[in-house]
C-alpha positions in Angstrom: 11.6 -10.8 17.5 9.9 -7.6 16.3 6.1 -7.5 16.6 5.5 -7.5 12.8 7.5 -10.8 12.5 5.1 -12.6 14.8 2.3 -12.9 12.2 1.8 -16.4 11.0 1.7 -15.4 7.3 2.0 -12.4 5.0 -1.8 -12.6 4.6 -2.3 -12.2 8.3 0.1 -9.3 8.4 -1.6 -7.7 5.4 -5.0 -7.9 7.1 -3.4 -6.1 10.1 -2.0 -3.4 7.8 -5.4 -2.9 6.2 -6.8 -2.3 9.7 -4.1 0.3 10.4 -4.9 2.1 7.2 -8.6 2.1 8.0 -8.0 3.5 11.5 -5.8 6.3 10.1 -8.3 7.2 7.4 -11.2 7.2 9.9 -9.1 9.4 12.3 -9.0 12.0 9.4 -12.8 11.9 8.9 -12.9 9.8 5.8 -15.6 7.2 5.4 -14.0 3.8 5.0 -15.5 1.0 2.9 -14.2 -2.6 2.9 -15.4 -4.7 -0.1 -16.9 -8.1 0.8 -14.7 -11.0 -0.1 -11.5 -11.0 -2.1 -12.8 -10.6 -5.7 -12.1 -6.8 -5.9 -8.8 -5.4 -7.1 -8.7 -2.9 -4.3 -8.6 -3.5 -0.5 -10.3 -0.4 0.8 -12.6 2.3 -0.5 -12.4 5.8 0.8 -15.3 8.2 0.5 -14.9 11.9 0.9 -17.8 14.0 -0.3 -18.7 12.9 -3.8 -15.4 11.2 -4.4 -14.6 7.5 -4.0 -11.0 6.2 -4.2 -10.1 2.6 -4.6 -7.0 1.9 -2.5 -4.7 -1.1 -2.7 -2.8 -1.5 0.6 0.9 -2.7 0.6 3.5 -3.0 3.4 7.2 -3.5 3.8 9.7 -4.1 6.5 12.5 -5.0 4.1 15.4 -2.5 4.6 17.4 -1.8 1.5 20.2 0.8 1.4 18.8 4.1 2.8 15.2 3.1 2.6 12.7 0.2 2.4 11.8 -1.8 -0.7 8.1 -2.3 -1.4 6.6 -4.5 -4.1 3.5 -3.3 -5.8 2.6 -6.6 -7.6 -0.6 -8.6 -7.1 -0.6 -11.7 -5.0 1.3 -14.4 -6.9 -1.5 -16.8 -6.4 -4.0 -14.8 -8.4 -3.9 -14.4 -12.2 -4.9 -10.8 -12.0 -3.0 -7.7 -12.8 -3.6 -4.2 -11.4 -4.8 -1.6 -13.8 -5.8 2.1 -13.8 -9.4 1.1 -14.5 -9.5 -0.8 -11.2 -7.3 1.2 -8.8 -6.8 4.9 -7.9 -4.2 4.8 -5.2 -1.6 2.7 -3.4 -1.1 3.1 0.3 2.3 1.6 1.3 3.1 1.2 5.0 6.7 1.1 6.2 6.2 -0.9 9.3 9.4 -0.4 11.3 9.1 3.4 11.1 5.3 3.7 11.2 5.2 5.7 8.0 2.6 5.7 5.2 3.2 6.6 1.6 0.2 7.4 -0.6 1.1 6.8 -4.2 -1.2 7.5 -7.2 -1.8 4.3 -9.2 -0.9 6.2 -12.4 2.7 6.6 -11.1 3.0 2.8 -10.8 0.7 1.5 -13.5 1.2 4.2 -16.2 3.2 4.0 -19.5 6.2 2.5 -17.7 4.8 0.2 -15.0 6.8 -0.5 -11.9 6.7 -3.7 -9.9 8.3 -2.0 -6.8 9.8 1.2 -5.4 12.3 2.1 -2.8 10.6 4.1 -0.1 12.6 6.6 2.0 10.4 7.7 4.9 13.1 8.9 7.3 15.9 10.5 5.3 15.8 12.1 1.8 16.3 9.4 -0.8 19.8 9.0 -2.2 18.5 8.3 -5.7 16.0 10.6 -7.5 13.9 7.5 -8.4 13.1 6.8 -4.7 9.7 7.8 -3.5 9.8 10.0 -0.4 
């Protein structure tokens, strides 16, 4: 069994992924803010100088073709939708290869919203619509 399969729930795994992101951001000298509770649309805030980015953290271990499929939808138990007014950036962690993808929210939530994307962290994507 792979270590990421040992979490009792996706929520527990998601909390671990958020900690991984916070550690990587802090390592790069960003101030990291975690909103209290679960009422915010973003998971982590990043401060750098006068800027503040609202980041939604996602993860995947689901291998699909030459990459990994990552869903960018809100938790199905909430009745909320992501919007550009509430998020600036998605950070997607491909667990098996320890790779992060930073994706502007406008790319996923713009005129043609996307519920998921294939991520290709190791090899160039076969299809142009994959996010590398």
